[in-house]
C-alpha positions in Angstrom: -95.1 -23.8 -28.7 -95.6 -24.1 -32.6 -97.6 -26.7 -34.3 -95.4 -26.3 -37.5 -93.5 -29.5 -38.4 -89.8 -29.5 -38.4 -89.0 -29.9 -42.0 -85.4 -30.6 -42.9 -83.8 -30.6 -46.4 -81.1 -33.3 -46.5 -78.4 -33.0 -49.2 -76.0 -36.0 -50.1 -73.1 -35.6 -52.5 -70.2 -37.6 -51.1 -69.6 -39.6 -54.1 -71.4 -39.9 -57.5 -75.1 -39.6 -56.6 -76.7 -36.3 -56.0 -79.5 -36.9 -53.5 -82.0 -34.6 -51.7 -84.6 -35.7 -49.2 -87.3 -33.8 -47.3 -88.0 -35.1 -43.8 -90.9 -33.8 -41.7 -90.9 -34.5 -38.0 -88.7 -37.7 -38.6 -90.8 -38.9 -41.6 -89.5 -39.2 -45.1 -91.6 -37.1 -47.4 -89.6 -37.2 -50.5 -86.3 -38.6 -51.8 -84.7 -37.8 -55.2 -81.4 -39.1 -56.5 -79.7 -38.4 -59.8 -77.0 -41.0 -60.7 -74.0 -40.5 -63.0 -73.8 -42.8 -66.0 -70.6 -41.0 -67.2 -68.4 -43.2 -65.0 -69.6 -46.5 -66.7 -67.0 -46.4 -69.5 -64.2 -45.9 -66.9 -65.1 -48.9 -64.7 -65.3 -46.6 -61.5 -65.9 -43.1 -60.3 -63.9 -40.4 -61.7 -63.7 -37.7 -59.0 -63.6 -34.6 -61.4 -66.4 -36.0 -63.5 -68.4 -36.7 -60.4 -68.0 -33.1 -59.0 -69.0 -31.5 -62.4 -72.1 -33.8 -62.6 -73.1 -32.6 -59.1 -72.9 -29.1 -60.2 -75.3 -29.9 -63.0 -77.7 -32.2 -60.9 -77.9 -30.5 -57.5 -80.5 -27.5 -58.4 -82.9 -29.9 -60.4 -82.6 -32.6 -57.7 -83.4 -30.3 -54.8 -86.2 -28.6 -56.7 -87.7 -32.0 -57.4 -87.5 -33.0 -53.8 -89.3 -29.9 -52.6 -91.9 -30.2 -55.3 -92.4 -34.0 -54.5 -92.9 -33.0 -50.9 -95.6 -30.6 -51.7 -93.8 -27.8 -49.8 -92.3 -24.3 -50.5 -88.6 -23.3 -49.9 -90.0 -21.1 -47.0 -91.4 -24.1 -45.1 -87.9 -25.6 -44.6 -86.6 -25.4 -41.1 -83.0 -26.4 -41.6 -80.7 -27.8 -44.1 -78.5 -30.9 -43.5 -75.6 -31.9 -45.6 -72.9 -34.6 -45.8 -69.7 -33.2 -44.5 -67.5 -36.3 -45.2 -66.0 -38.6 -45.6 -66.2 -38.7 -49.5 -64.7 -37.3 -52.6 -63.6 -33.7 -51.8 -64.9 -32.1 -55.0 -68.3 -33.9 -54.7 -68.6 -32.8 -51.1 -67.8 -29.2 -52.0 -70.7 -29.0 -54.3 -73.1 -30.2 -51.6 -71.7 -28.1 -48.8 -71.6 -25.0 -50.9 -75.1 -25.4 -52.1 -76.3 -26.1 -48.4 -74.6 -23.0 -47.1 -76.0 -20.8 -49.8 -79.5 -22.2 -49.2 -79.2 -21.9 -45.4 -77.9 -18.4 -45.7 -80.5 -17.3 -48.4 -83.4 -18.7 -46.3 -82.0 -17.7 -42.7 -82.2 -21.3 -41.5 -79.8 -23.4 -39.6 -77.1 -25.6 -41.3 -76.5 -29.1 -40.0 -73.3 -30.9 -41.0 -73.6 -34.8 -40.9 -70.9 -37.3 -40.9 -71.5 -39.6 -43.8 -70.9 -42.8 -41.7 -73.1 -41.5 -38.9 -75.8 -40.7 -41.5 -75.9 -44.3 -42.6 -76.4 -45.5 -38.9 -79.1 -42.8 -38.0 -81.0 -43.5 -41.2 -82.5 -46.5 -39.4 -84.5 -44.0 -37.5 -86.3 -42.3 -40.4 -89.8 -43.6 -41.2 -91.8 -43.6 -44.2 -95.3 -42.1 -44.1 -97.8 -44.5 -42.6 -95.1 -47.0 -41.8 -95.0 -48.9 -38.6 -91.4 -49.5 -37.8 -89.5 -50.9 -34.9 -86.6 -48.5 -34.2 -83.2 -49.9 -32.9 -82.9 -49.9 -29.2 -79.6 -48.5 -27.7 -77.0 -49.7 -27.3 -76.6 -51.8 -30.6 -73.7 -52.9 -32.7 -73.8 -51.6 -36.5 -71.7 -52.7 -39.5 -71.3 -49.9 -42.0 -70.0 -50.6 -45.4 -69.9 -47.6 -47.7 -67.3 -46.8 -50.6 -63.9 -47.2 -49.1 -65.2 -47.0 -45.5 -66.1 -50.2 -43.5 -66.6 -49.9 -39.7 -68.1 -51.8 -36.7 -69.6 -49.3 -34.5 -71.1 -49.6 -31.0 -74.0 -47.1 -31.0 -74.8 -46.0 -27.3 -77.1 -43.1 -28.3 -77.8 -40.9 -31.4 -74.5 -39.1 -31.1 -72.6 -41.4 -28.7 -70.9 -43.9 -31.1 -67.5 -45.7 -31.0 -65.8 -47.5 -33.7 -64.7 -51.0 -32.4 
């Protein structure tokens, strides 16, 4: 059995923020987000502008997350990405980068449902944080963009929308 930690690069690009995080054995090591001020003058997110901004932001954001974590790309065990729901163009930038990164580094690719990601984020700890984790089953209200759900969470991957 290996003593090496499981290190996951997480990529989120479902709307207008480009985010990357490094998780090591369930502990958040780094979290970097680039917002998009370009939408302010329109009073809301413009999908085409969002996807173009993701293209500009994704490499610097991921490089910063890896640097902040103090690791090398070769240390990453897997790459996880938001598969949806979200804005199609924005999601395509994240999934394309994730697939290329996983292929180039010969590591597994993990697709994550955006709404499940919000729920499962409660199980991520920060370094040196004492945190009481939710006990199954529990009820969760998720409100994200145009998606609002009440979900009964029976286990990590056993969830039902009520």
